[in-house]
Backbone as CSV, one residue per row, in Angstrom:
resi,resn,N_x,N_y,N_z,CA_x,CA_y,CA_z,C_x,C_y,C_z
1,MET,3.878,-6.911,-13.086,3.118,-5.807,-13.479,3.364,-4.192,-12.937
2,PHE,3.566,-4.340,-11.706,3.747,-3.159,-11.012,5.186,-2.354,-11.862
3,ASN,6.195,-3.010,-11.901,7.276,-2.434,-12.744,6.974,-2.011,-14.192
4,GLU,6.126,-2.629,-14.806,5.797,-2.564,-16.085,4.909,-1.147,-16.273
5,VAL,4.071,-0.887,-15.190,3.311,0.369,-15.191,4.239,1.435,-15.086
6,ILE,5.360,1.255,-14.042,6.162,2.427,-13.818,6.996,2.717,-15.040
7,ALA,7.517,1.548,-15.789,8.180,1.781,-17.001,7.375,2.365,-18.177
8,ALA,6.090,1.992,-18.256,5.218,2.531,-19.340,4.876,3.836,-19.151
9,PHE,4.675,4.525,-17.940,4.346,5.801,-17.860,5.537,6.648,-17.426
10,GLY,6.695,6.014,-17.040,7.833,6.672,-16.531,7.444,7.383,-15.130
11,ALA,8.501,6.932,-14.312,8.478,7.146,-12.749,8.263,8.745,-12.598
12,ASN,8.752,9.571,-13.362,8.611,10.980,-13.159,7.265,11.506,-13.663
13,ASN,6.508,10.760,-14.262,5.235,11.111,-14.443,4.080,10.698,-13.708
14,ILE,4.312,9.802,-12.707,3.519,9.291,-11.735,3.666,10.108,-10.550
15,LYS,2.542,10.609,-10.036,2.537,11.526,-8.965,2.158,10.676,-7.610
16,GLY,1.657,9.681,-7.814,1.499,8.591,-6.474,0.852,7.308,-6.924
17,ILE,0.795,6.658,-5.894,0.226,5.257,-6.102,-0.784,5.066,-4.956
18,ARG,-1.969,4.586,-5.319,-3.012,4.430,-4.345,-3.441,3.061,-4.245
19,GLY,-3.644,2.290,-3.085,-3.946,1.056,-3.008,-5.412,1.040,-2.172
20,THR,-6.141,0.273,-2.674,-7.438,-0.088,-1.898,-7.422,-1.507,-1.473
21,TRP,-7.168,-1.754,-0.372,-7.158,-3.273,0.044,-8.308,-3.666,0.845
22,ILE,-8.763,-4.845,0.522,-10.035,-5.342,0.987,-9.788,-6.788,1.746
23,GLY,-10.174,-6.943,2.880,-10.023,-8.221,3.744,-10.828,-9.329,3.156
24,GLY,-10.477,-10.340,3.185,-11.113,-11.651,2.740,-10.947,-11.875,1.296
25,GLY,-11.238,-13.143,0.965,-11.026,-13.683,-0.363,-9.686,-13.765,-0.919
26,ASP,-9.487,-13.948,-2.278,-8.228,-14.436,-2.790,-7.239,-13.171,-3.171
27,LEU,-7.822,-11.985,-2.959,-6.880,-10.808,-3.096,-6.625,-10.097,-2.021
28,ALA,-6.621,-10.545,-0.828,-6.503,-9.902,0.411,-4.889,-9.978,0.952
29,THR,-4.056,-10.096,0.092,-2.699,-10.089,0.474,-2.151,-9.031,1.221
30,ASN,-2.366,-7.750,0.485,-1.946,-6.596,1.155,-2.691,-6.186,2.381
31,TYR,-4.113,-6.420,2.395,-4.637,-6.238,3.593,-4.254,-7.084,4.717
32,ASP,-4.162,-8.289,4.537,-3.599,-9.189,5.524,-2.155,-8.834,6.057
33,ALA,-1.185,-8.452,5.118,0.066,-8.187,5.620,-0.065,-6.763,6.452
34,PHE,-0.883,-5.966,6.191,-1.083,-4.597,6.757,-1.711,-4.923,8.066
35,GLN,-2.591,-5.659,8.374,-3.226,-6.128,9.654,-2.207,-6.763,10.467
36,LYS,-1.429,-7.640,9.927,-0.443,-8.448,10.771,0.646,-7.408,11.122
37,ALA,1.180,-6.482,10.523,2.106,-5.512,10.835,1.553,-4.459,11.793
38,ALA,0.304,-4.271,11.700,-0.314,-3.212,12.748,-0.608,-4.029,13.987
39,ALA,-0.868,-5.221,14.044,-0.953,-6.113,15.049,0.313,-6.221,15.937
40,ALA,1.448,-6.247,15.241,2.730,-6.285,15.616,3.261,-4.923,16.398
41,GLY,2.420,-4.017,16.348,2.777,-2.665,17.036,3.271,-1.616,15.992
42,LEU,3.197,-1.760,14.765,3.638,-0.831,13.861,2.268,0.119,13.512
43,SER,2.642,1.541,13.364,1.730,2.554,12.984,1.148,2.060,11.696
44,PRO,-0.148,2.650,11.408,-0.717,2.281,10.139,0.036,2.613,8.810
45,GLU,0.925,3.806,9.055,1.800,4.281,7.927,2.946,3.102,7.793
46,GLN,3.580,2.789,8.881,4.613,1.741,8.979,4.226,0.392,8.473
47,ALA,2.948,0.106,8.821,2.271,-1.246,8.315,2.043,-1.167,6.907
48,ALA,1.664,-0.113,6.335,1.317,0.126,4.876,2.680,-0.382,4.120
49,VAL,3.837,0.077,4.604,5.147,-0.213,4.029,5.573,-1.598,3.840
50,LYS,4.916,-2.292,4.856,5.268,-3.892,5.008,4.450,-4.704,4.116
51,THR,3.675,-4.182,3.222,2.759,-4.963,2.196,3.687,-4.968,0.855
52,PHE,3.096,-5.885,0.000,3.735,-5.939,-1.251,3.527,-4.777,-2.102
53,THR,2.720,-4.046,-2.272,2.531,-2.666,-2.745,3.363,-1.596,-2.092
54,GLY,3.534,-1.704,-0.794,4.333,-0.614,0.008,5.710,-0.787,-0.476
55,GLU,6.206,-2.065,-0.509,7.567,-2.495,-0.925,7.845,-1.912,-2.463
56,MET,6.896,-2.350,-3.128,7.104,-1.832,-4.670,7.096,-0.325,-4.722
57,ALA,6.117,0.292,-4.157,6.189,1.671,-4.108,7.563,2.394,-3.591
58,ARG,7.868,1.644,-2.464,9.292,2.159,-1.980,10.311,2.177,-2.817
59,ARG,10.429,0.823,-3.421,11.545,0.741,-4.552,11.496,1.728,-5.751
60,ALA,10.228,2.121,-6.027,9.995,2.999,-7.011,10.167,4.583,-6.719
61,GLY,10.581,4.735,-5.439,10.811,6.130,-4.926,9.609,6.644,-4.102
62,PHE,8.487,6.132,-4.017,7.402,6.656,-3.214,7.242,6.140,-1.955
63,THR,8.137,7.114,-1.220,8.186,6.672,0.317,7.228,7.503,1.346
64,LYS,6.386,8.443,0.804,5.659,9.060,1.925,4.434,8.355,1.594
65,VAL,3.827,8.169,2.958,2.633,7.231,3.239,1.300,8.219,3.727
66,ARG,0.275,7.886,3.220,-0.776,8.674,3.962,-2.168,7.560,3.893
67,ILE,-2.425,7.298,5.012,-3.569,6.407,5.241,-4.999,7.405,5.009
68,ILE,-5.634,6.879,4.000,-6.787,7.589,3.800,-8.152,6.956,4.398
69,GLU,-7.923,5.662,4.552,-9.232,4.975,5.254,-8.590,3.890,5.783
70,ASN,-9.040,3.487,7.167,-8.654,2.248,7.708,-9.755,1.813,8.616
71,ASN,-10.639,1.100,7.974,-11.805,0.616,8.708,-11.868,-0.940,8.892
72,GLU,-11.658,-1.326,9.963,-11.669,-2.749,10.416,-12.996,-3.231,10.210
73,ALA,-14.124,-2.439,10.607,-15.535,-3.157,10.299,-15.779,-3.673,9.021
74,SER,-15.421,-2.625,8.030,-15.705,-3.111,6.653,-14.489,-3.897,6.083
75,LYS,-13.484,-3.919,6.652,-12.162,-4.608,6.378,-11.655,-4.004,4.999
76,LYS,-11.441,-2.680,5.055,-11.027,-1.898,4.052,-9.889,-0.777,4.443
77,VAL,-8.812,-0.756,3.690,-7.847,0.120,4.044,-7.738,0.879,2.661
78,VAL,-7.521,2.094,2.572,-6.958,2.843,1.450,-5.851,3.798,1.689
79,VAL,-4.799,3.469,1.114,-3.415,4.188,1.409,-2.878,4.765,0.066
80,GLU,-2.152,5.817,0.309,-1.528,6.588,-0.921,-0.051,6.662,-0.465
81,PHE,0.781,6.396,-1.607,2.242,6.573,-1.390,2.630,7.563,-2.482
82,THR,3.448,8.642,-1.884,3.763,9.565,-2.891,5.321,9.921,-2.512
83,ARG,5.824,10.852,-3.440,7.349,11.187,-3.166,7.406,12.206,-2.134
């Protein structure tokens, strides 16, 4: 699905990719990978790249990472990948 979105809109027409990752439940894969990488000592920006979305964003050329929110109490991470 990720690649299809890039192809449909054209990589040059996309300014960034924003992810909102919530812990718990069936859709927590990115959140869990982020937390695991952070626990291993990576910075939040480095940890974001270790997620599925981070890897797909990197492959599409979105290599700059900005953490908008990282709230462990609410189990929520919001991240933005840009060029």
